[in-house]
N, CA and C atoms as an extended XYZ file, in Angstrom:
336
Properties=species:S:1:pos:R:3:atomname:S:1:resname:S:1:resid:I:1 pbc="F F F"
N       -17.756       43.959       39.653 N   MET     1
C       -18.456       42.938       39.360 CA  MET     1
C       -19.245       41.631       39.930 C   MET     1
N       -20.504       41.670       39.594 N   ILE     2
C       -21.296       41.555       40.391 CA  ILE     2
C       -21.836       39.727       39.925 C   ILE     2
N       -21.322       38.773       40.318 N   LYS     3
C       -21.530       37.596       39.609 CA  LYS     3
C       -23.374       36.812       40.178 C   LYS     3
N       -23.840       36.103       38.837 N   THR     4
C       -25.324       35.794       38.940 CA  THR     4
C       -24.973       34.142       39.165 C   THR     4
N       -25.768       34.076       40.493 N   LEU     5
C       -25.770       32.392       41.180 CA  LEU     5
C       -27.322       31.836       41.318 C   LEU     5
N       -27.334       30.841       40.485 N   ILE     6
C       -29.041       30.210       40.403 CA  ILE     6
C       -28.157       28.880       41.670 C   ILE     6
N       -28.962       29.174       42.738 N   MET     7
C       -28.696       27.799       43.841 CA  MET     7
C       -29.954       27.213       43.568 C   MET     7
N       -30.004       26.065       44.622 N   GLU     8
C       -31.313       25.560       45.433 CA  GLU     8
C       -31.634       25.947       46.684 C   GLU     8
N       -32.909       25.252       47.163 N   ASP     9
C       -32.859       25.000       48.846 CA  ASP     9
C       -32.791       23.473       48.575 C   ASP     9
N       -32.488       23.156       49.976 N   GLU    10
C       -33.204       21.230       50.014 CA  GLU    10
C       -34.516       20.920       49.623 C   GLU    10
N       -35.267       21.779       49.304 N   ASN    11
C       -36.669       20.679       48.410 CA  ASN    11
C       -36.405       21.406       47.090 C   ASN    11
N       -35.072       21.732       46.599 N   LYS    12
C       -34.910       21.705       45.095 CA  LYS    12
C       -35.870       22.974       44.572 C   LYS    12
N       -35.984       23.708       45.371 N   ARG    13
C       -36.466       25.711       44.629 CA  ARG    13
C       -35.554       26.085       44.542 C   ARG    13
N       -35.583       26.737       43.306 N   PRO    14
C       -34.335       27.644       43.047 CA  PRO    14
C       -34.471       29.028       43.290 C   PRO    14
N       -33.366       29.872       43.270 N   LEU    15
C       -33.246       31.096       43.592 CA  LEU    15
C       -32.140       31.740       43.243 C   LEU    15
N       -31.748       32.862       43.046 N   ILE    16
C       -30.439       33.457       42.600 CA  ILE    16
C       -30.221       34.181       43.671 C   ILE    16
N       -28.548       34.402       44.029 N   VAL    17
C       -27.861       35.097       44.819 CA  VAL    17
C       -27.003       35.781       43.928 C   VAL    17
N       -26.865       37.421       43.866 N   LEU    18
C       -26.099       38.185       43.507 CA  LEU    18
C       -25.294       38.366       44.416 C   LEU    18
N       -23.958       38.186       44.488 N   MET    19
C       -22.880       38.691       44.988 CA  MET    19
C       -21.355       39.081       44.128 C   MET    19
N       -20.501       39.521       45.203 N   HIS    20
C       -19.035       40.137       44.548 CA  HIS    20
C       -18.715       39.304       43.945 C   HIS    20
N       -17.918       39.504       42.531 N   GLY    21
C       -17.225       38.503       42.001 CA  GLY    21
C       -15.897       38.341       42.573 C   GLY    21
N       -15.743       38.594       43.782 N   ASP    22
C       -14.452       38.633       44.270 CA  ASP    22
C       -14.934       37.205       45.389 C   ASP    22
N       -15.711       37.047       45.685 N   ARG    23
C       -16.513       36.892       47.328 CA  ARG    23
C       -16.973       35.249       46.950 C   ARG    23
N       -16.898       34.718       48.426 N   GLU    24
C       -18.494       32.973       47.426 CA  GLU    24
C       -18.842       33.036       48.528 C   GLU    24
N       -20.403       32.704       48.305 N   VAL    25
C       -21.643       32.525       49.278 CA  VAL    25
C       -21.423       31.287       50.112 C   VAL    25
N       -21.484       32.426       51.359 N   GLY    26
C       -21.483       31.392       52.665 CA  GLY    26
C       -22.896       30.969       52.394 C   GLY    26
N       -23.300       29.489       51.904 N   THR    27
C       -24.398       29.204       51.828 CA  THR    27
C       -25.312       29.088       53.318 C   THR    27
N       -24.388       28.168       54.336 N   GLY    28
C       -25.241       28.020       55.758 CA  GLY    28
C       -25.283       29.261       56.281 C   GLY    28
N       -25.123       30.594       56.039 N   MET    29
C       -24.949       31.707       56.414 CA  MET    29
C       -26.530       32.301       55.284 C   MET    29
N       -26.468       32.431       54.305 N   LEU    30
C       -27.456       32.160       53.839 CA  LEU    30
C       -28.759       31.757       53.844 C   LEU    30
N       -28.929       29.890       54.180 N   ALA    31
C       -29.905       29.340       54.555 CA  ALA    31
C       -29.914       29.863       55.915 C   ALA    31
N       -29.395       30.250       56.631 N   LYS    32
C       -30.154       31.067       57.977 CA  LYS    32
C       -30.902       31.985       57.656 C   LYS    32
N       -30.602       32.694       57.176 N   GLN    33
C       -31.027       34.349       56.816 CA  GLN    33
C       -32.486       34.047       55.650 C   GLN    33
N       -32.632       33.367       55.097 N   ILE    34
C       -33.357       32.943       54.724 CA  ILE    34
C       -34.588       31.809       54.413 C   ILE    34
N       -34.085       31.591       55.916 N   GLY    35
C       -35.072       30.287       56.965 CA  GLY    35
C       -35.699       29.177       55.985 C   GLY    35
N       -34.130       29.011       55.203 N   VAL    36
C       -34.323       27.151       55.156 CA  VAL    36
C       -33.208       26.311       55.740 C   VAL    36
N       -33.511       25.153       54.766 N   LYS    37
C       -32.064       24.327       55.347 CA  LYS    37
C       -30.742       24.192       55.650 C   LYS    37
N       -31.136       23.984       53.952 N   LYS    38
C       -29.728       24.103       52.945 CA  LYS    38
C       -30.061       24.761       51.959 C   LYS    38
N       -28.895       25.361       51.279 N   VAL    39
C       -28.804       26.073       50.343 CA  VAL    39
C       -27.550       25.496       49.299 C   VAL    39
N       -27.441       25.199       48.448 N   HIS    40
C       -26.504       24.748       47.165 CA  HIS    40
C       -26.032       25.270       45.974 C   HIS    40
N       -24.644       25.713       45.052 N   PRO    41
C       -25.686       25.802       43.633 CA  PRO    41
C       -25.924       24.687       42.874 C   PRO    41
N       -26.894       24.905       41.754 N   CYS    42
C       -26.930       24.022       40.772 CA  CYS    42
C       -26.074       23.453       40.209 C   CYS    42
N       -26.095       22.422       39.552 N   ASP    43
C       -25.036       21.829       38.935 CA  ASP    43
C       -25.416       22.862       37.113 C   ASP    43
N       -24.630       22.988       36.347 N   PRO    44
C       -25.156       23.858       35.247 CA  PRO    44
C       -26.198       23.543       34.557 C   PRO    44
N       -26.400       22.084       34.259 N   LYS    45
C       -27.581       21.917       33.353 CA  LYS    45
C       -28.941       22.263       34.132 C   LYS    45
N       -28.545       22.146       35.338 N   THR    46
C       -30.095       22.436       36.172 CA  THR    46
C       -30.224       24.183       35.961 C   THR    46
N       -28.873       24.730       36.071 N   ALA    47
C       -28.738       26.227       36.167 CA  ALA    47
C       -29.652       26.500       35.127 C   ALA    47
N       -29.445       26.010       34.004 N   ASP    48
C       -29.604       26.832       32.796 CA  ASP    48
C       -31.018       26.457       32.626 C   ASP    48
N       -31.366       24.927       32.820 N   LYS    49
C       -32.788       25.239       32.794 CA  LYS    49
C       -33.881       25.570       33.340 C   LYS    49
N       -33.158       25.958       34.951 N   HIS    50
C       -33.686       27.237       35.698 CA  HIS    50
C       -33.926       28.838       35.316 C   HIS    50
N       -32.908       29.071       34.489 N   SER    51
C       -32.973       30.461       34.255 CA  SER    51
C       -32.902       30.663       32.686 C   SER    51
N       -32.816       29.577       32.438 N   GLY    52
C       -33.035       29.767       30.478 CA  GLY    52
C       -31.521       30.379       29.801 C   GLY    52
N       -30.508       30.941       30.642 N   TYR    53
C       -29.058       31.273       30.504 CA  TYR    53
C       -28.284       30.217       30.371 C   TYR    53
N       -26.831       30.341       29.200 N   GLN    54
C       -25.950       29.584       30.004 CA  GLN    54
C       -24.877       29.813       30.960 C   GLN    54
N       -24.177       28.816       31.446 N   VAL    55
C       -23.538       29.214       32.478 CA  VAL    55
C       -22.717       29.823       32.283 C   VAL    55
N       -22.232       31.138       33.085 N   GLY    56
C       -21.336       31.826       32.138 CA  GLY    56
C       -21.530       32.967       31.708 C   GLY    56
N       -22.965       32.879       31.317 N   GLY    57
C       -23.714       34.151       30.528 CA  GLY    57
C       -25.401       34.314       31.291 C   GLY    57
N       -25.540       33.976       32.894 N   THR    58
C       -26.316       34.174       33.498 CA  THR    58
C       -26.734       35.393       33.824 C   THR    58
N       -27.686       35.284       33.551 N   SER    59
C       -28.693       37.310       34.285 CA  SER    59
C       -29.327       37.122       35.096 C   SER    59
N       -29.331       38.225       35.983 N   PRO    60
C       -30.984       38.088       36.898 CA  PRO    60
C       -32.040       38.355       36.313 C   PRO    60
N       -31.941       39.017       35.049 N   PHE    61
C       -32.868       39.723       34.318 CA  PHE    61
C       -33.618       38.439       33.177 C   PHE    61
N       -34.793       38.967       32.876 N   GLY    62
C       -35.306       37.872       32.431 CA  GLY    62
C       -34.882       36.407       32.333 C   GLY    62
N       -35.287       35.925       33.810 N   THR    63
C       -34.949       34.744       33.522 CA  THR    63
C       -36.261       33.827       33.275 C   THR    63
N       -36.041       32.210       32.992 N   ARG    64
C       -37.091       31.737       32.057 CA  ARG    64
C       -38.487       31.351       33.138 C   ARG    64
N       -38.061       30.933       34.249 N   HIS    65
C       -39.030       31.407       35.642 CA  HIS    65
C       -38.751       32.499       36.752 C   HIS    65
N       -39.600       32.296       36.802 N   PRO    66
C       -39.923       33.899       38.441 CA  PRO    66
C       -38.694       33.042       39.269 C   PRO    66
N       -38.028       33.584       40.027 N   MET    67
C       -37.132       33.038       41.040 CA  MET    67
C       -36.900       34.122       41.956 C   MET    67
N       -37.024       33.633       43.732 N   PRO    68
C       -36.730       34.758       44.777 CA  PRO    68
C       -35.267       35.295       44.231 C   PRO    68
N       -35.133       36.686       44.593 N   VAL    69
C       -33.277       36.900       44.578 CA  VAL    69
C       -32.923       38.199       45.693 C   VAL    69
N       -31.436       37.086       46.015 N   TYR    70
C       -31.468       37.528       47.033 CA  TYR    70
C       -29.860       37.857       46.576 C   TYR    70
N       -29.444       39.661       47.060 N   MET    71
C       -28.198       40.438       46.691 CA  MET    71
C       -27.344       40.580       48.167 C   MET    71
N       -26.993       39.706       47.943 N   GLU    72
C       -25.546       40.666       49.497 CA  GLU    72
C       -25.663       42.296       49.607 C   GLU    72
N       -26.096       42.871       50.687 N   ALA    73
C       -26.243       44.007       51.256 CA  ALA    73
C       -25.211       44.917       50.573 C   ALA    73
N       -24.201       44.947       50.721 N   SER    74
C       -22.784       45.881       50.143 CA  SER    74
C       -22.990       46.193       49.080 C   SER    74
N       -23.679       45.272       48.359 N   ILE    75
C       -23.516       46.059       46.913 CA  ILE    75
C       -24.220       47.111       46.592 C   ILE    75
N       -25.587       47.011       47.147 N   VAL    76
C       -26.201       48.460       47.479 CA  VAL    76
C       -24.935       49.540       46.914 C   VAL    76
N       -23.949       49.318       48.307 N   GLU    77
C       -23.387       50.770       48.433 CA  GLU    77
C       -22.153       51.502       47.511 C   GLU    77
N       -21.842       50.262       46.505 N   LEU    78
C       -21.098       50.832       45.489 CA  LEU    78
C       -21.914       51.795       44.596 C   LEU    78
N       -20.844       52.603       43.379 N   GLU    79
C       -21.220       53.441       42.820 CA  GLU    79
C       -22.118       53.302       41.673 C   GLU    79
N       -21.427       52.026       41.297 N   ARG    80
C       -21.517       51.465       39.653 CA  ARG    80
C       -20.947       49.782       39.491 C   ARG    80
N       -21.984       48.744       39.334 N   ILE    81
C       -21.798       47.344       39.392 CA  ILE    81
C       -22.054       47.434       37.654 C   ILE    81
N       -21.270       46.370       37.341 N   TYR    82
C       -21.067       45.433       36.344 CA  TYR    82
C       -21.374       44.067       36.593 C   TYR    82
N       -23.103       43.492       35.779 N   ILE    83
C       -23.779       42.617       35.579 CA  ILE    83
C       -24.036       41.876       34.628 C   ILE    83
N       -24.203       40.809       34.312 N   ASN    84
C       -24.556       39.975       33.254 CA  ASN    84
C       -25.724       40.302       32.168 C   ASN    84
N       -25.493       40.143       30.984 N   GLY    85
C       -26.557       40.338       30.408 CA  GLY    85
C       -27.009       39.165       29.685 C   GLY    85
N       -26.906       38.556       29.945 N   GLY    86
C       -27.600       37.308       29.268 CA  GLY    86
C       -26.381       36.518       28.743 C   GLY    86
N       -25.372       37.109       28.253 N   LYS    87
C       -24.544       36.251       27.410 CA  LYS    87
C       -22.787       36.296       28.024 C   LYS    87
N       -22.495       35.192       27.444 N   ARG    88
C       -20.884       35.277       28.214 CA  ARG    88
C       -20.210       36.683       27.608 C   ARG    88
N       -19.125       37.198       28.531 N   GLY    89
C       -18.621       38.196       28.129 CA  GLY    89
C       -19.658       39.495       27.284 C   GLY    89
N       -21.096       39.786       27.824 N   PHE    90
C       -21.803       40.886       27.610 CA  PHE    90
C       -22.305       41.129       29.171 C   PHE    90
N       -21.764       42.943       29.334 N   LEU    91
C       -21.649       43.584       30.525 CA  LEU    91
C       -22.871       44.408       30.452 C   LEU    91
N       -23.482       44.402       31.798 N   ILE    92
C       -24.317       45.975       31.662 CA  ILE    92
C       -23.689       46.218       32.729 C   ILE    92
N       -23.438       48.048       32.774 N   GLY    93
C       -22.793       48.357       33.956 CA  GLY    93
C       -24.256       49.490       34.783 C   GLY    93
N       -24.416       49.358       35.769 N   MET    94
C       -25.004       50.242       36.182 CA  MET    94
C       -25.678       50.445       37.468 C   MET    94
N       -25.947       51.571       38.396 N   ASP    95
C       -26.535       51.699       39.742 CA  ASP    95
C       -26.974       50.829       39.983 C   ASP    95
N       -26.802       50.210       41.580 N   PRO    96
C       -27.045       49.483       42.164 CA  PRO    96
C       -28.202       49.269       42.666 C   PRO    96
N       -28.936       50.374       42.770 N   LYS    97
C       -30.118       50.979       43.033 CA  LYS    97
C       -31.135       50.798       41.998 C   LYS    97
N       -30.314       50.790       40.874 N   GLU    98
C       -31.606       50.587       39.521 CA  GLU    98
C       -32.379       48.901       39.820 C   GLU    98
N       -30.928       48.183       39.812 N   THR    99
C       -30.456       46.698       40.087 CA  THR    99
C       -31.546       46.287       40.972 C   THR    99
N       -31.934       47.151       42.189 N   GLN   100
C       -32.680       46.867       43.326 CA  GLN   100
C       -34.314       46.949       42.885 C   GLN   100
N       -34.297       48.428       42.219 N   ARG   101
C       -35.370       48.548       42.065 CA  ARG   101
C       -36.156       47.481       40.985 C   ARG   101
N       -35.147       47.269       40.145 N   VAL   102
C       -36.374       46.126       39.375 CA  VAL   102
C       -36.411       44.487       39.705 C   VAL   102
N       -35.497       44.186       40.046 N   LEU   103
C       -34.860       42.832       40.924 CA  LEU   103
C       -35.920       43.070       42.084 C   LEU   103
N       -36.237       43.765       42.885 N   ARG   104
C       -36.543       43.651       43.961 CA  ARG   104
C       -35.748       42.496       45.249 C   ARG   104
N       -34.972       42.577       45.118 N   PRO   105
C       -33.661       41.571       45.598 CA  PRO   105
C       -34.164       40.945       47.498 C   PRO   105
N       -34.139       40.084       48.322 N   VAL   106
C       -33.927       40.558       49.680 CA  VAL   106
C       -32.725       40.687       49.181 C   VAL   106
N       -32.446       41.760       50.422 N   LEU   107
C       -30.750       42.083       51.227 CA  LEU   107
C       -30.565       41.030       52.012 C   LEU   107
N       -28.851       40.444       51.459 N   VAL   108
C       -28.596       39.539       52.979 CA  VAL   108
C       -26.772       40.180       53.317 C   VAL   108
N       -26.240       39.169       54.204 N   SER   109
C       -25.400       38.796       54.572 CA  SER   109
C       -24.995       38.052       54.237 C   SER   109
N       -24.655       37.615       53.332 N   ALA   110
C       -23.784       36.028       52.887 CA  ALA   110
C       -21.968       36.013       52.207 C   ALA   110
N       -21.621       36.794       52.117 N   ALA   111
C       -20.413       36.332       51.490 CA  ALA   111
C       -19.566       35.969       52.696 C   ALA   111
N       -18.723       34.928       52.294 N   ALA   112
C       -17.688       34.432       53.011 CA  ALA   112
C       -16.299       34.624       52.469 C   ALA   112
């Protein structure tokens, strides 16, 4: 299970973080790796505005606005992942390498 999180940096620039469902994002670690001062989760209304999806059903595919995507590096090592398809309860099973090919995320190590 991979969660799609919409976050912002200190300048309110949105970004997508793909993280293992059972892990948290170490925002300080992430900020350091992507070269910004701070990263924080968006409030639900702002996340909805950036992505075009309702929180709980956010997909990294087909977002309303293009955003940089950061993916926890260890996700690529999994055999298969399940990621939100754009609606609450709608999951897509896929090879993480295909996710990497389509989204072209920057791989990071930010799991806390």
